[in-house]
Every structure is written in C-alpha cells, then in structure tokens.
C-alpha positions in Angstrom: 0.7 -23.2 -16.0 3.3 -25.9 -16.9 1.1 -28.8 -18.1 3.9 -31.4 -17.8 4.4 -31.1 -14.0 1.4 -29.2 -12.8 3.7 -26.4 -11.5 2.9 -22.7 -12.0 5.3 -20.8 -14.1 6.7 -17.8 -12.3 6.5 -14.5 -14.1 9.8 -13.5 -15.8 10.4 -10.9 -13.2 10.0 -13.3 -10.2 13.8 -13.8 -10.2 14.3 -10.0 -10.2 14.8 -8.1 -6.9 11.3 -6.4 -7.1 7.9 -7.5 -8.4 5.3 -5.3 -9.9 1.8 -5.6 -8.7 0.9 -7.5 -11.9 3.6 -10.1 -11.2 2.3 -10.6 -7.7 -1.3 -10.9 -8.9 -0.3 -13.5 -11.4 1.6 -15.7 -8.9 -1.2 -15.2 -6.2 -3.9 -16.3 -8.7 -1.9 -19.4 -9.5 -1.5 -20.1 -5.8 -5.2 -19.8 -5.3 -5.9 -22.2 -8.2 -3.3 -24.7 -6.9 -5.3 -25.6 -3.7 -2.0 -25.6 -1.7 -1.3 -23.7 1.4 0.7 -20.5 0.7 3.8 -22.0 2.3 3.6 -25.2 0.3 3.0 -23.3 -3.0 5.9 -20.9 -2.3 8.3 -23.7 -1.5 7.2 -25.7 -4.6 7.9 -22.6 -6.7 11.1 -21.7 -5.0 9.6 -18.5 -3.6 9.8 -16.9 -0.2 6.4 -17.5 1.6 6.8 -14.1 3.4 7.0 -12.4 0.0 3.7 -13.9 -1.1 2.1 -13.1 2.2 3.2 -9.4 2.0 1.9 -9.1 -1.6 -1.4 -10.7 -0.7 -1.8 -8.2 2.1 -0.7 -5.3 0.0 -3.0 -6.1 -2.9 -6.0 -6.8 -0.6 -5.5 -3.4 1.0 -5.3 -1.6 -2.3 -8.5 -3.2 -3.6 -10.6 -2.1 -0.7 -9.2 1.4 -0.3 -10.8 4.4 -2.0 -9.3 7.8 -2.5 -10.6 10.2 0.1 -10.7 13.9 -0.6 -11.0 16.5 2.2 -12.3 20.0 1.8 -9.7 22.7 1.7 -9.9 26.5 1.9 -7.2 28.6 0.3 -6.3 31.5 2.4 -5.0 34.9 1.3 -1.2 35.2 1.1 -1.1 36.8 4.5 -2.6 33.7 6.1 -0.1 31.3 4.4 3.1 30.2 6.0 6.1 31.3 4.0 7.9 28.0 4.3 5.0 25.5 4.2 1.3 25.1 4.7 -1.3 25.0 7.4 -3.7 22.1 7.6 -7.0 22.5 9.4 -8.5 19.1 10.2 -12.2 18.2 10.0 -12.3 18.6 13.7 -11.0 22.2 13.4 -7.5 21.7 14.7 -4.6 23.4 12.9 -1.3 21.7 12.0 1.6 23.8 10.6 3.5 21.8 8.0 6.9 23.0 7.0 8.9 22.2 3.8 10.5 18.7 4.0 7.7 17.1 6.2 7.1 13.4 6.3 3.8 12.8 4.5 3.1 9.5 6.3 3.6 11.2 9.7 1.2 14.0 8.6 -1.4 11.4 7.7 -1.1 9.8 11.1 -1.3 13.1 12.9 -4.4 14.3 11.0 -6.1 10.9 11.4 -5.3 10.9 15.1 -6.6 14.4 15.5 -9.8 13.4 13.7 -10.3 10.4 16.0 -9.2 7.8 13.3 -5.9 6.4 14.6 -4.2 4.0 12.2 -2.7 0.7 13.3 
C-alpha cells in the first residue's frame, strides 16, 4: 500500500492485457481493506470496475467448487466408438461423443440429463 497517499499499489501486471489470479486476489484484497465501494476503489486506482467484479465472481466460484469424479466403465474395443467415446450418465443415458466435441457443451448435456441444469 502506498503510505503517502493511502492508495493501493496495483500489481505490475495490472497494466497488462490479462491478469493472473494472483494479481486479481492482490487487488481485491486491497479493495476489501480500503472500505470503499468496488466502483469507487476501481476509479481511484484507474481500473475498470467490471474487471474487478468479474474477477471477484471468478475467484469466488473457484474457491467453493470441488473437483467431481464420476465412475466410468471401460468397455472392450468392440463397444468403443472408433472416432470418439460414449458417455453413460449417472441416470443411465448414453451420449456419443465424437472427436472435436465442445467440452463445455458436453458438461451442459450431461448435467441436464442428470437433472442438474447449469445457469
């Protein structure tokens, strides 16, 4: 923290196009210590308030999320698709996944089939 003016020093990479999570955590911690609103702090530091808000949401989501593993069963070569895989959901539904699939779309499909739609 800059003792002369009470302003938080931005991480060296704050002027860069992209922040690392560590950079965002540092700035967000200084914001919380400042007692200012997010918008007032961002403006005082010459930062985009939306950038701070996005990082706050992103980091809050990463802290509360845990890795989830799902049981899998490896089939014999005759039961495997030659150009991809077959996913069987916990509710027993089968989804054929071909090479070049969109992983985010697959997650949405499997969650929806298991009754856990994402927002």
